[in-house]
NUNUZA-194828 format. One record per residue: x negated, y, z negated of N, C-alpha, C, O in turn; residue number from 1; residue in one letter; chain. Coordinates in steps of 0.05 Angstrom, whole numbers, m for minus. Atoms other than C-alpha are relative to their C-alpha. Example, Ala and Ser with C-alpha at 12.3 -4.5 7.8 and 13.67 -1.06 7.14 Angstrom:
% NUNUZA-194828
    neast   nnorth      nup   caeast   canorth     caup    ceast   cnorth      cup    oeast   onorth      oup    nr   rest   kette
      m18      m24        0     m246       m90     m156      m18       24        0      m39       24      m13     1      a       A
       16      m24        1     m273       m21     m143       15       22      m14        5       44      m18     2      s       A
//
This chain:
% NUNUZA-194828
    neast   nnorth      nup   caeast   canorth     caup    ceast   cnorth      cup    oeast   onorth      oup    nr   rest   kette
      m16      m30       m2       m2         3        4      m14       18       m6      m28       19      m26     1      m       A
       14      m27       m2      m28        68       19        2       15      m24       18        3      m39     2      s       A
        8      m18       21      m42       120      m34       27       20        4       41       27      m14     3      k       A
      m27      m22        3       15       168       m6       25      m16       m7       43       m5      m21     4      k       A
      m19       20        7       62       107      m12        7       m5      m32       29       m4      m42     5      k       A
        3        1       23       42        95      m81        7       22      m15       23       17      m33     6      k       A
       m8      m25        3       49       168      m97       26        2       m4       35        7      m27     7      q       A
      m28       m3       m5      118       171      m74       16      m20      m15       33      m15      m33     8      l       A
      m11       22       27      140       110     m108        0       m1      m25       18      m12      m38     9      k       A
        5      m13       33      110       137     m178       15       20        2       31       20      m17    10      k       A
      m22      m19        6      152       197     m167       22      m13       m1       32      m16      m23    11      t       A
      m27       11       m1      213       162     m148        7      m10      m19       31       m8      m27    12      i       A
       m3       15       30      204       120     m211        6       23      m21       26       21      m36    13      n       A
        2      m16       23      194       176     m257       23       22        8       30       35      m13    14      h       A
      m19      m12        6      251       219     m231       29      m15        0       50       m3       m2    15      v       A
      m25       19        7      301       157     m237        0        0      m31       19        8      m44    16      v       A
       m7        0       29      283       148     m310        7       27      m17       19       26      m38    17      n       A
       m5      m22       13      283       223     m325       34        3        1       49        9      m17    18      h       A
      m29       m2       m2      353       223     m298       18      m21      m16       40      m17      m26    19      s       A
      m18       20       25      377       161     m338       m6       13      m25       15       19      m36    20      l       A
        3      m12       24      349       192     m398       13       19       m8       23       18      m30    21      e       A
      m23      m18        4      386       251     m392       24       m8        5       40        9       m5    22      r       A
      m26       12        5      447       212     m381       14        2      m28       35       13      m37    23      m       A
       m6        6       29      444       192     m450       15       26      m21       30       23      m41    24      k       A
       m4      m23       20      450       274     m476       25       16       17       32       39       13    25      k       A
      m18      m17      m19      503       292     m423       34       m7      m10       42      m27      m22    26      l       A
      m41        5        1      587       292     m428       m1      m15       16      m20      m18       32    27      k       A
       m7       18      m25      619       243     m386        1       12       30       m8        2       50    28      p       A
        3       m4      m27      635       293     m334      m23        8       13      m28        8       37    29      a       A
       26       m7      m14      570       317     m326      m21      m25        9      m34      m26       30    30      e       A
        3       31      m11      546       241     m327        5        0       35      m13        2       52    31      r       A
      m16        4      m25      592       236     m263      m20       12       24      m35        1       40    32      l       A
       20      m19      m18      557       298     m227      m20       m9        8      m27      m11       31    33      e       A
       31        6       m9      492       274     m240        0      m24       17      m12      m26       38    34      l       A
        4       29      m16      504       201     m218        6        7       32       m7       m5       49    35      l       A
       m6       m4      m26      542       235     m151      m20       15       15      m20       18       39    36      l       A
       18      m11      m27      481       275     m131      m22      m16        4      m36      m15       24    37      e       A
       25       22       m6      431       217     m144       12      m18       20       m1      m30       37    38      i       A
      m15       18      m28      484       177      m98       m7       16       24      m14        3       44    39      g       A
       11      m11      m18      467       227      m55      m19        4       17      m17        7       41    40      e       A
       25        4       m5      399       227      m50       m4      m25       14      m18      m27       33    41      w       A
       12       32       m5      396       152      m41       19      m13       26       11      m31       41    42      i       A
       m9        9      m27      455       146       12       m2       17       21       m1        4       42    43      f       A
        3      m29      m18      449       209       54      m28        1       12      m48       m4        0    44      n       A
       26       m2      m12      397       217      101      m10       35       m9        6       53      m14    45      d       A
       14      m27       10      342       281       84        5       17       30       m5       11       52    46      l       A
        3      m18      m25      361       338      134      m12       28      m15        1       41      m31    47      d       A
       18      m21        6      307       390      121       17       24        2       20       38      m18    48      l       A
      m14      m29        2      350       449      143       19        4      m17       28       26      m19    49      d       A
      m17       m7       21      398       438       89      m20        2      m29      m11        8      m51    50      d       A
        8       m2       28      348       437       37      m20       25       m6      m38       32        9    51      e       A
       19      m24       10      314       498        0      m23       m1       m9      m29      m14      m29    52      l       A
       28        6        4      244       506        3      m19       26       m3      m22       43       14    53      m       A
        6      m29        9      210       560      m32      m28        3        4      m41      m11      m12    54      v       A
       34       11       m2      132       567       m9       m6       14      m22        7       31      m34    55      p       A
       23      m11       23       72       577      m58      m12       34       10      m27       38       29    56      q       A
       18      m23      m13       51       650      m50      m26        3      m12      m28       m4      m36    57      f       A
       21       m7       14      m15       668      m65        1       25      m18        9       47       m9    58      k       A
       m7      m15       14      m18       704     m131      m28       19        0      m51       12       m5    59      k       A
       18      m23        0      m55       774     m124       m6       14      m32       11       23      m48    60      e       A
       m2      m21       32      m81       807     m189      m12       32       17      m29       37       35    61      e       A
       13      m26       m6      m92       879     m178      m12       18      m24       m2       22      m45    62      k       A
       12      m19       20     m140       924     m212        9       24        0       26       33       16    63      t       A
       m4      m29        7     m140       992     m240        3       21       21       19       40       22    64      i       A
        4      m15      m28     m165      1017     m171       18       m5       19       18        8       39    65      e       A
      m21        7      m21     m111       989     m134       27       14       m2       43       18       16    66      q       A
      m32       m8        1      m51      1018     m171       m2       28        4       18       42        5    67      i       A
//
């Protein structure tokens, strides 16, 4: 298995475990909503046009002379 696939598998396992742990603390209606959201990830194809992606901007520090 490639390094990229191993990292993806590790990430998916982490998300699933976190979601299941989170369900313990939620009200029944909130658990249902979370379960539906997870089901959407699993059963629907990913459409990148529908996903919100925020770029990481380079942080610039200003010196006193630049202000």
